OpenMM code with the backbone's topology and positions (N, CA, C; nanometers):
from openmm import Vec3, app, unit

residues = "MET ALA LYS ASP PRO SER ASN SER ILE LEU GLN ASN ARG ASP HIS LEU PHE THR PHE LEU THR ALA LEU VAL LYS LYS ASN GLY GLY VAL LEU VAL LEU THR GLU ASP GLU ILE THR ASN VAL GLU LYS ASN ASP LEU VAL SER VAL LYS TYR ASP VAL GLU ALA LYS GLU ILE ILE PHE GLU VAL THR SER LEU SER ASP THR SER GLY TYR SER ALA GLU VAL LYS SER ARG LYS ASP ASN".split()
positions = [
    Vec3(3.2173, 0.3409, -2.1687),
    Vec3(3.1838, 0.2790, -2.0414),
    Vec3(3.0949, 0.3740, -1.9613),
    Vec3(2.9889, 0.3215, -1.9043),
    Vec3(2.8942, 0.4037, -1.8272),
    Vec3(2.9549, 0.4446, -1.6941),
    Vec3(2.9138, 0.5609, -1.6480),
    Vec3(2.9589, 0.6077, -1.5171),
    Vec3(2.9002, 0.5199, -1.4082),
    Vec3(2.9693, 0.5091, -1.2984),
    Vec3(2.9221, 0.4332, -1.1832),
    Vec3(2.8245, 0.5211, -1.1052),
    Vec3(2.6938, 0.4885, -1.1050),
    Vec3(2.5958, 0.5720, -1.0348),
    Vec3(2.6253, 0.5882, -0.8868),
    Vec3(2.6950, 0.4943, -0.8270),
    Vec3(2.7232, 0.5066, -0.6843),
    Vec3(2.8125, 0.6259, -0.6556),
    Vec3(2.8854, 0.6741, -0.7555),
    Vec3(2.9746, 0.7879, -0.7354),
    Vec3(2.9207, 0.9171, -0.7934),
    Vec3(2.8109, 0.9122, -0.8678),
    Vec3(2.7620, 1.0340, -0.9297),
    Vec3(2.6169, 1.0620, -0.8941),
    Vec3(2.5255, 0.9932, -0.9559),
    Vec3(2.3831, 1.0216, -0.9359),
    Vec3(2.3413, 1.0028, -0.7913),
    Vec3(2.3868, 0.8951, -0.7283),
    Vec3(2.3435, 0.8673, -0.5915),
    Vec3(2.3941, 0.9697, -0.4918),
    Vec3(2.4993, 1.0393, -0.5244),
    Vec3(2.5562, 1.1368, -0.4324),
    Vec3(2.4981, 1.2767, -0.4501),
    Vec3(2.4089, 1.2946, -0.5483),
    Vec3(2.3581, 1.4270, -0.5804),
    Vec3(2.2059, 1.4294, -0.5719),
    Vec3(2.1532, 1.4995, -0.4746),
    Vec3(2.0076, 1.5067, -0.4566),
    Vec3(1.9379, 1.5794, -0.5702),
    Vec3(2.0122, 1.6528, -0.6512),
    Vec3(1.9532, 1.7238, -0.7641),
    Vec3(1.9042, 1.6284, -0.8730),
    Vec3(1.9393, 1.5023, -0.8631),
    Vec3(1.8992, 1.4050, -0.9642),
    Vec3(1.7625, 1.3417, -0.9356),
    Vec3(1.6858, 1.3983, -0.8464),
    Vec3(1.5537, 1.3467, -0.8133),
    Vec3(1.4663, 1.3318, -0.9375),
    Vec3(1.4688, 1.4303, -1.0268),
    Vec3(1.3864, 1.4221, -1.1462),
    Vec3(1.4379, 1.3175, -1.2448),
    Vec3(1.5661, 1.2886, -1.2430),
    Vec3(1.6188, 1.1786, -1.3238),
    Vec3(1.5607, 1.0473, -1.2742),
    Vec3(1.5604, 1.0273, -1.1422),
    Vec3(1.5005, 0.9067, -1.0845),
    Vec3(1.3518, 0.8986, -1.1173),
    Vec3(1.2815, 1.0091, -1.0978),
    Vec3(1.1376, 1.0127, -1.1236),
    Vec3(1.1073, 0.9820, -1.2702),
    Vec3(1.1837, 1.0393, -1.3608),
    Vec3(1.1646, 1.0133, -1.5031),
    Vec3(1.1887, 0.8668, -1.5355),
    Vec3(1.2929, 0.8075, -1.4786),
    Vec3(1.3216, 0.6653, -1.5009),
    Vec3(1.2076, 0.5778, -1.4488),
    Vec3(1.1527, 0.6124, -1.3329),
    Vec3(1.0415, 0.5354, -1.2771),
    Vec3(0.9164, 0.5447, -1.3650),
    Vec3(0.8884, 0.6634, -1.4152),
    Vec3(0.7722, 0.6808, -1.5018),
    Vec3(0.7923, 0.6032, -1.6318),
    Vec3(0.9114, 0.6111, -1.6904),
    Vec3(0.9392, 0.5368, -1.8134),
    Vec3(0.9291, 0.3861, -1.7898),
    Vec3(0.9778, 0.3397, -1.6748),
    Vec3(0.9715, 0.1972, -1.6418),
    Vec3(0.8264, 0.1506, -1.6297),
    Vec3(0.7384, 0.2417, -1.5927),
    Vec3(0.5970, 0.2109, -1.5735),
    Vec3(0.5168, 0.2330, -1.7023),
    Vec3(0.5829, 0.2355, -1.8164),
    Vec3(0.5129, 0.2512, -1.9438),
    Vec3(0.4878, 0.3948, -1.9848),
    Vec3(0.5491, 0.4888, -1.9186),
    Vec3(0.5360, 0.6292, -1.9569),
    Vec3(0.4343, 0.7077, -1.8764),
    Vec3(0.3604, 0.6396, -1.7892),
    Vec3(0.2613, 0.7077, -1.7057),
    Vec3(0.2697, 0.6489, -1.5653),
    Vec3(0.2713, 0.7340, -1.4670),
    Vec3(0.2682, 0.6901, -1.3274),
    Vec3(0.1619, 0.7734, -1.2568),
    Vec3(0.0577, 0.7078, -1.2107),
    Vec3(-0.0549, 0.7766, -1.1469),
    Vec3(-0.0486, 0.7499, -0.9968),
    Vec3(-0.0541, 0.8560, -0.9199),
    Vec3(-0.0630, 0.8465, -0.7741),
    Vec3(-0.1955, 0.9071, -0.7312),
    Vec3(-0.2679, 0.8339, -0.6489),
    Vec3(-0.3939, 0.8878, -0.5990),
    Vec3(-0.3664, 0.9834, -0.4835),
    Vec3(-0.4649, 1.0628, -0.4531),
    Vec3(-0.4535, 1.1540, -0.3389),
    Vec3(-0.4295, 1.0742, -0.2106),
    Vec3(-0.4982, 0.9609, -0.1964),
    Vec3(-0.4800, 0.8764, -0.0780),
    Vec3(-0.3372, 0.8238, -0.0676),
    Vec3(-0.2784, 0.7842, -0.1801),
    Vec3(-0.1407, 0.7346, -0.1777),
    Vec3(-0.0438, 0.8426, -0.1321),
    Vec3(-0.0693, 0.9639, -0.1719),
    Vec3(0.0175, 1.0749, -0.1316),
    Vec3(-0.0043, 1.1111, 0.0147),
    Vec3(-0.1303, 1.1166, 0.0580),
    Vec3(-0.1566, 1.1547, 0.1969),
    Vec3(-0.1205, 1.0433, 0.2950),
    Vec3(-0.1032, 0.9202, 0.2464),
    Vec3(-0.0608, 0.8101, 0.3337),
    Vec3(0.0881, 0.8122, 0.3650),
    Vec3(0.1628, 0.9000, 0.3018),
    Vec3(0.3042, 0.9150, 0.3351),
    Vec3(0.3137, 0.9918, 0.4659),
    Vec3(0.3857, 0.9350, 0.5611),
    Vec3(0.3971, 0.9961, 0.6937),
    Vec3(0.5323, 1.0638, 0.7099),
    Vec3(0.5417, 1.1503, 0.8085),
    Vec3(0.6646, 1.2240, 0.8324),
    Vec3(0.7838, 1.1331, 0.8611),
    Vec3(0.7598, 1.0175, 0.9207),
    Vec3(0.8720, 0.9301, 0.9539),
    Vec3(0.9026, 0.8287, 0.8427),
    Vec3(0.8289, 0.8346, 0.7287),
    Vec3(0.8612, 0.7513, 0.6132),
    Vec3(0.9802, 0.8124, 0.5406),
    Vec3(1.0715, 0.7279, 0.4991),
    Vec3(1.1812, 0.7769, 0.4186),
    Vec3(1.2190, 0.6716, 0.3162),
    Vec3(1.2842, 0.7158, 0.2122),
    Vec3(1.3276, 0.6260, 0.1067),
    Vec3(1.4792, 0.6156, 0.1139),
    Vec3(1.5262, 0.4927, 0.1306),
    Vec3(1.6702, 0.4717, 0.1250),
    Vec3(1.7060, 0.4399, -0.0197),
    Vec3(1.8213, 0.4844, -0.0609),
    Vec3(1.8695, 0.4616, -0.1960),
    Vec3(2.0020, 0.3878, -0.1854),
    Vec3(2.0058, 0.2709, -0.2482),
    Vec3(2.1258, 0.1868, -0.2420),
    Vec3(2.1683, 0.1518, -0.3839),
    Vec3(2.2931, 0.1167, -0.4008),
    Vec3(2.3429, 0.0755, -0.5309),
    Vec3(2.4015, -0.0640, -0.5192),
    Vec3(2.3495, -0.1557, -0.6009),
    Vec3(2.4003, -0.2924, -0.6063),
    Vec3(2.5097, -0.2950, -0.7120),
    Vec3(2.6330, -0.3045, -0.6674),
    Vec3(2.7487, -0.2984, -0.7561),
    Vec3(2.7477, -0.4144, -0.8552),
    Vec3(2.7171, -0.5341, -0.8086),
    Vec3(2.7196, -0.6517, -0.8955),
    Vec3(2.6110, -0.6462, -1.0027),
    Vec3(2.4897, -0.6102, -0.9650),
    Vec3(2.3778, -0.6069, -1.0597),
    Vec3(2.3684, -0.4743, -1.1344),
    Vec3(2.4448, -0.3734, -1.0890),
    Vec3(2.4393, -0.2380, -1.1454),
    Vec3(2.2965, -0.1846, -1.1423),
    Vec3(2.2355, -0.1949, -1.0233),
    Vec3(2.0982, -0.1509, -1.0021),
    Vec3(2.0917, -0.0509, -0.8875),
    Vec3(2.0044, 0.0456, -0.9038),
    Vec3(1.9734, 0.1378, -0.7949),
    Vec3(1.8485, 0.0830, -0.7280),
    Vec3(1.8524, 0.0711, -0.5965),
    Vec3(1.7431, 0.0111, -0.5202),
    Vec3(1.6827, 0.1178, -0.4294),
    Vec3(1.5535, 0.1406, -0.4453),
    Vec3(1.4796, 0.2324, -0.3599),
    Vec3(1.3976, 0.1478, -0.2633),
    Vec3(1.4021, 0.1821, -0.1369),
    Vec3(1.3272, 0.1061, -0.0373),
    Vec3(1.2681, 0.2019, 0.0653),
    Vec3(1.1379, 0.1865, 0.0911),
    Vec3(1.0722, 0.2700, 0.1917),
    Vec3(1.0945, 0.2069, 0.3281),
    Vec3(1.1423, 0.2883, 0.4186),
    Vec3(1.1610, 0.2456, 0.5565),
    Vec3(1.1045, 0.3531, 0.6477),
    Vec3(1.0943, 0.3200, 0.7730),
    Vec3(1.0482, 0.4161, 0.8720),
    Vec3(1.1692, 0.4768, 0.9407),
    Vec3(1.1606, 0.6010, 0.9759),
    Vec3(1.2701, 0.6670, 1.0450),
    Vec3(1.3085, 0.5912, 1.1710),
    Vec3(1.2109, 0.5288, 1.2365),
    Vec3(1.2386, 0.4532, 1.3588),
    Vec3(1.3140, 0.3231, 1.3302),
    Vec3(1.3141, 0.2774, 1.2031),
    Vec3(1.3821, 0.1530, 1.1662),
    Vec3(1.5249, 0.1745, 1.1199),
    Vec3(1.5783, 0.2953, 1.1311),
    Vec3(1.7088, 0.3252, 1.0730),
    Vec3(1.8239, 0.3172, 1.1715),
    Vec3(1.7995, 0.2719, 1.2932),
    Vec3(1.9116, 0.2596, 1.3860),
    Vec3(2.0062, 0.1530, 1.3327),
    Vec3(2.1321, 0.1863, 1.3254),
    Vec3(2.2296, 0.0938, 1.2711),
    Vec3(2.2272, 0.0870, 1.1196),
    Vec3(2.1635, 0.1834, 1.0548),
    Vec3(2.1529, 0.1849, 0.9094),
    Vec3(2.2897, 0.2066, 0.8464),
    Vec3(2.3180, 0.1274, 0.7458),
    Vec3(2.4417, 0.1429, 0.6704),
    Vec3(2.4069, 0.1809, 0.5280),
    Vec3(2.4607, 0.2908, 0.4796),
    Vec3(2.4309, 0.3375, 0.3447),
    Vec3(2.5073, 0.2598, 0.2389),
    Vec3(2.6066, 0.1857, 0.2778),
    Vec3(2.6886, 0.1148, 0.1805),
    Vec3(2.6367, -0.0270, 0.1603),
    Vec3(2.5999, -0.0575, 0.0385),
    Vec3(2.5507, -0.1912, 0.0051),
    Vec3(2.6320, -0.2423, -0.1126),
    Vec3(2.6932, -0.3574, -0.0960),
    Vec3(2.7745, -0.4150, -0.2033),
    Vec3(2.6909, -0.4978, -0.2984),
    Vec3(2.5930, -0.5699, -0.2464),
    Vec3(2.5121, -0.6572, -0.3288),
    Vec3(2.3779, -0.6768, -0.2660),
    Vec3(2.2768, -0.6971, -0.3476),
    Vec3(2.1434, -0.7238, -0.2967),
    Vec3(2.1443, -0.8483, -0.2094),
    Vec3(2.2327, -0.9426, -0.2388),
    Vec3(2.2427, -1.0667, -0.1599),
    Vec3(2.2791, -1.0382, -0.0145),
    Vec3(2.3433, -0.9245, 0.0109),
    Vec3(2.3838, -0.8899, 0.1469),
    Vec3(2.2663, -0.8525, 0.2353),
    Vec3(2.1534, -0.8153, 0.1735),
    Vec3(2.0367, -0.7666, 0.2505),
    Vec3(1.9629, -0.8794, 0.3157),
] * unit.nanometer
topology = app.Topology()
chain = topology.addChain("A")
for resn in residues:
    res = topology.addResidue(resn, chain)
    for name in ("N", "CA", "C"):
        topology.addAtom(name, app.Element.getBySymbol(name[0]), res)
């Protein structure tokens, strides 16, 4: 039985390269970012990481720091969003 990512990977920031590797593999083994795409990231941009228990999916979503008032890190299902 696979480990529940909500209790392991999602709780450990050291797994950033695991996420990055999975994203590159999902994209066919290559992920290209232009200089403009990188410089368009602003200081108030952040990525929220959620786990959909029902679908067993990790969900990454870009939000603005100003949009996080009332933010809840716990997500039971994508349907709740």
